[in-house]
N, C-alpha and C positions, 0 to 999 in steps of 0.2 A: 420464429416464423420466417424471418428474412433468410435464414440459412437452410430452410426446407425441413427442419425437424418437425414442425407442426404445419398442417395445411391451413391456409387462410379461410375464415368463415365467410367473408365478403370483402369487397373492395379490391383495389389493385395496388401493387408496389413494383417498382422497376429497379433493377440493378444492372448498370452498364447497358441500358437499353432493353434488357430482357425482363419479361414479366414473371413473377415468382410462382404463380400457379400453373404456368404452362411451359416455362423454359428453364427449369431448375438444372437440367443436365448441362446446358451451356453456361449457366451462372456459376456452377461449381468449378468449372475449368479456370476461372479467374478469381475465385473466392477463397480466402484463407480464414480459418477459424481457430482461435485459441480459447477453449472453454475454461470455466472457472477452476475445474479440477482436471489435472493432466490425464489425457487418454493415451497412455503409453504402455508398451509391452515389456515386462520385466526382463525377458531373455533376448530381446533384440538389442543390437548395439545402436549407438547414436547414428552412425552412417546408414545402417539398415533401415532405421525409421525414416530418414530423409529420402532414401531410394524408394521406399514403399509409397510414401505419400506423394512424391514427385510423379510416379507412374500412375497413381490414382487420378491425378489431375491431368493426365494425358501427355506428359512429357515422354519423348521417345527414349528407348533404351540407350541409343547412341549419345544422347545429350545429357543423360543422367550423371555420369561420372564427373563431368566438369561442373555441373550445377551443384552437386553435393559437395565437391571440393570448395567451391566458392562460398557456399552457405556455411560450412564448417569454419572458414576463415572469418566470415562476417560475425559469427556467433562466438568467436574465440574458443572454439571447442575442438581444434585440431588434435590436441593431445588426448582428447576423450573419444576420438573417432571410433575406436574398437572396444570401448567400454560398454558393458551391458547396462541397460537403463536402471536396473535395481541398485547399482552401485553409485549412481549420481546423487549429488546433494539436491535439496529442494530448489535452490536457485538455478542449478544447471538444468533441472527438469523443466523449469519454466522457460529458460532460454531455448531449450529444444522444442517445446510446444510453440513458441513464437516462430522459431525457424521453420517448423512444419507449416505454419500459417503463411510464411513468406515464400516458401519454395515454389519453384516453377513459375515465378513472375506474377504472383497473385496481385491483382490491381485493387481489390477491395478486401480489407482486413477487418474482422470483427474480433476484438480482444476483450474477454470478460475477466476483469480484475487480474490483469497479467502479473502484478507484483504482490498479490495477496499472500501474506505469511512470510514475506522476505525480510531479511535484515537490511539495514540502511545501505550497506555497501552493494549488495545484490540489486536492490531497487535502482540505485543510480546507474548500475551497469545496463539494466534494461532500458532506462530512460535514454541513455546514450545510443543504444541500439535502435530504438524507435525513432529518435531524431535523425539518425543517419539514413534510415530506410523509408522515411515518410514521403520523399520526393516522388511524384508521379503516381502516388497511391491515395486512395480514400480510406481512412482509418476510423472506425467506430469503436471507441474504447469506453468501457464502464469501469468506474473506480469509486471506492469509498474514501480515497485520500484527496483532500482538496489541494494539497501542494502538487500532487501528480497532475491533477486536472489543470491547475494554473500553468504548469510548465509545458505540458504536452498539447493542450487543447487550443486549436484556433477558434473554435466555437464550443461553448459549454452549455449544456442543458441540465438544469437541476430539477429532479423529480422528488416529490414527497407524497407518500401514501398512494403511489401509482399514478399520480397526476403531474403533468408538466407544469412547473412553476415559472420558469424563465429560461431564456436562451439568448446567447450573445457572446462576444469576446470576453476574456477575463477582465480586461480593463473596463469595458462597458458595464459589466455586472457589478464590479466594485464601485464604480462611480455612481451608478444608479441606486444600489441597495446598501452600500457600505461606506458612506461618507464619514470622514473623521479619522481618528487614530484608535488603535487598540493597544491598551497598556495592561500588562499583567504584573502584579506586585506579589512577592513571596515573603512572608514573615518567617524568619528563621527561628526555630525553637531554641530555648535556652540550652539547653544541653542536647483442579478439575481434571484433574486430569484432563489433554487437548481433545482427543476423540472419545469422550465419555460415552459409555454404552447407552443407547436409546433403543427402545423397541418400536420400530416404525409403524406397526399395526395397532399401536395404542394411541390414545389421545394425549395431549399434554397434561391434562388433569389426571388421567389414569396413571401416567408415568410417575408424576409427583407423589400420588397416593402410594404406589408400589414402593418407591424408594423411602418414603416416610415410614412405612411398615418395616422395611428392611433395617432402618436405622433404630427401630425400637421405640418410636414415638407412640405414646398411648393412643389407643383408637379414638378416644373422646376428643383428643386435641388435633387429630390429623386434618379434619375438614378446615378448621380455622387456619392451621399452619399452611396448607396448600393454597387457600384463598389469599392469604397475605403474600405468599411468594408470587402468585400470578399477578396480583395487583401491583406489587413493588417493581416487577419487571415489565409491566404493561403487556402481559400476555393474556389478559382476560378475553379479548375478542377471539383468540385462537385456542382457548382452553379445551374446547370440545372437538377440535379438528385433529385428524390423524397426524402424527409427528412427521410422517413421510411427505406431507404437503407443506411443511414449514420451509420458509426461506432459510438460507444459511445463517443469517443474523438471528432469527428466532430460535433456531436450533442451538446456537451458542448461548442465548439467554436461558433457554430451558436447561442446558447443561450446567450453567452457573447456578441456577435455582436449585438443581439437584444437589450440588456441592454444599450449598448454604443451608439445606434443610436440617432442622433439628438443632441449629446453632452449635455446630461442633467447635471445639476449642481451637483446632488447627485445620486450616483449609488450604489445599493445594490447587492452584488454577494455572493451567498450561495454555498460554495465549488465549485468554478468555474472550477477547473482542475481535479476533480474526474474522474478517468478512462482514463486519457490522458497518452500517452507515454512521455518520457523525452523531446523529441524534441518539440512536440506540447505544452507541459506544459511551456517550456521556451518562446516559441513564444507568448503564451497567456500572460505570465508575462510581456513581452516587451510591448504588446498592452495596458495592464492595467497600466503599469508604465508610458507610454506616456500620457494616460488620466489623471493620477494623477499629472504629471508634468505640465500639461496645466491648472491646477487650480481646477480640479474637486475634490469633496469630495467623497471618495470611502469607503464603509463599507464592509468588507470581513469576512465571516466565513470560517474556514478551519481546517482540521485535520492534515494538513501538516505544520510542524514547519519550514521546508525549504521554503515553500511558504510565510509564514508570515515574515520570515527574508528578503526575496527578495522584498516584496511589502510594508510592513507596516512601517509607520513613528511612529505610536503609536500602542501598542498592549495590549489587555486585555486577560488574561488567565482565563478560567472558568473550574471548575472541578465539575461534578455532579450538575450542575446548580448553583454553588456558585462562586461569583466573588473573584479572588485571588490576582491579581496585575494588574497594568496599568503603561505603560511607553514605551520608545523607546526600540527596541530590545537590543541595546548595554547597556542601563541602567539596564534592567532586568537581562542580563547575568552578568553584573558587580556586581549587588546587591545580586542576588540569586545563582550565579554560579562561585565563585572565584576559581582560580586554572586551571588545565588542564584536558582534557579528553584523556585517552589512550585506544585505541582499538588494540588488537593484535590477530592474528590467528596463532596457533601453528601447526607445521607439523603433518599430520594425522598418519603417521606410528609411532608406539610406543607412541601414543598421550598422554595417561593418565600420564605416567611417566614424559614425557617432559613438560606437562602442569603443573604438581605439582612443578617441578623444576623452571619453569618460574615464577609461582606465589610466590614461596619462594624468588626468586631474586627480584621481585618488592617490596615485603613487606620489605626486608632488605635494598634495595637501595633508596626507596622513603618512609621514615617513615611517618606514618599517611595516607598512601594511602588506599582507600576504594574500594573493589571489588563490583561493582554495578550490574553486570550482567555476566552470563556465559552460553554460548550455544555451545555445541559440539566442543570444541577446540577454541572457540572465547571468549576472556575475555574483559571486559570493566571496566576500573579503573578510579576513580577520584583521581588526584594527587594534594595535597595542593600546592599552588603556592607562598608561602611566600618568599622562597629563591631559587626558580627555574627559570631558563631562558630557552627560546626555544633551544638555542645552547646546553645547558647542557643536557636537556632531549634527544634531537636527538643524541648527541654524545654518551651518555650512551647506548641508544638502538641500535645504529649501531654497537657498539662493541659487544653487547650481542646477536645480531641477529643469527649468526651462532651457537654459543655455545648452545643456548636453542631451536634451531630449529624453529625460528619464520619465518613463510612464508611471513607475511604481517603485517604492523602495521601503525597506524595513530595517530598523536598527534594534538589536536586542543584546542582552547578555549572552555569552556563549551557551549554546543549548547542550543538553545531554547527548543529542544525536551527534553533534560535532565532537564531543569528548569521545564518544564511541568510534567515530570515523578516524580520529587521530590515533587511537590505539590500533584500529584495523589496518591503517596505512603503514604502520610500523611493523606489522606482522608479515613474516615470509610466507610465500605461497604454500598451501597445504599439499601434502604428499597424496598420491593416488590412493583411494580407499579400496580398490579392488581391480580385477582384471577387466 
């Protein structure tokens, strides 16, 4: 509604002083939109997209060449300037969509899940880009990733079932609703296809019935089988709605339900939780985990290392099409990620000075520590673990918290995402895939 795609039924909303029901032409001249799914043209080049959308926003032909050149530099897409869109990777397409939102000096940006479906390296590149470009702009961003909201959001609103639950800064929300510590323990054992076909003019129940028949499930068992699937994925309230009205998360749940119908011995799931909110994602994980524990062989591809850790008994990591390692999550973390991971967020007022003092403190207190990432007051260190214990690390940081203005910190064993990033950073850049 704020972007003009749907007319308001009542009430008023203003963007940059203009009212959305009367002044949409003026609003669009300073509005940038990055939809959840890329709206790109296969046979236009990267530069042609930027030219096209810059002129749609009213930028003169004389100013377009310099604006496009600058945007290509900001996006780090100079080498893809003349590449047709159909040859770009998913991460590059998202970058281009964000560039389209930014081009021609847009002052208000609406970004709908800008990093959905990206691997860890591509997500961080988008985070860097948005941090660099946020000055002087108002950015409204939707995301299902809480770490993304924590990093990018000055104010965060959490919605559940279509209703606003809370709103405030990351620190305020964590202090008000999340007091205490979160500890995860892992006991080491002793020893859908992504775009599955759905018929949009059928309901969810009808779709499941059809696939149950295609799988050869006896007719007398189909009704119970379908109801169990709907119940297990919390799709009962939407069972009789047309699939085309489903949200992205509910479509993914339905696709997973189709894959699980009839209890097949082998199940392939291609990024099953892409686009799901945290509650739906964990519900899906529970469903998949039950299938795994019942003896099914499940092959999952995922860009979410958290998902891999929750579901996988054996995990293979690939970077740019090359096989890097194979083993249980705990084995990979132990072999490729010894030590601890420290993430800390330094107070925003007087940030730069406080941040430098905290970094000097970490270097002095934890010899051999490596600064792996830094984003606008948030630092991520690897601490070598030869003579460190959990108690020692927590004790040191609790004492230093007030002195160095640390708003928030976490200490954990090296995560699977960090193992993946360590492989990705060692990988040379990919060759161009097409003209």
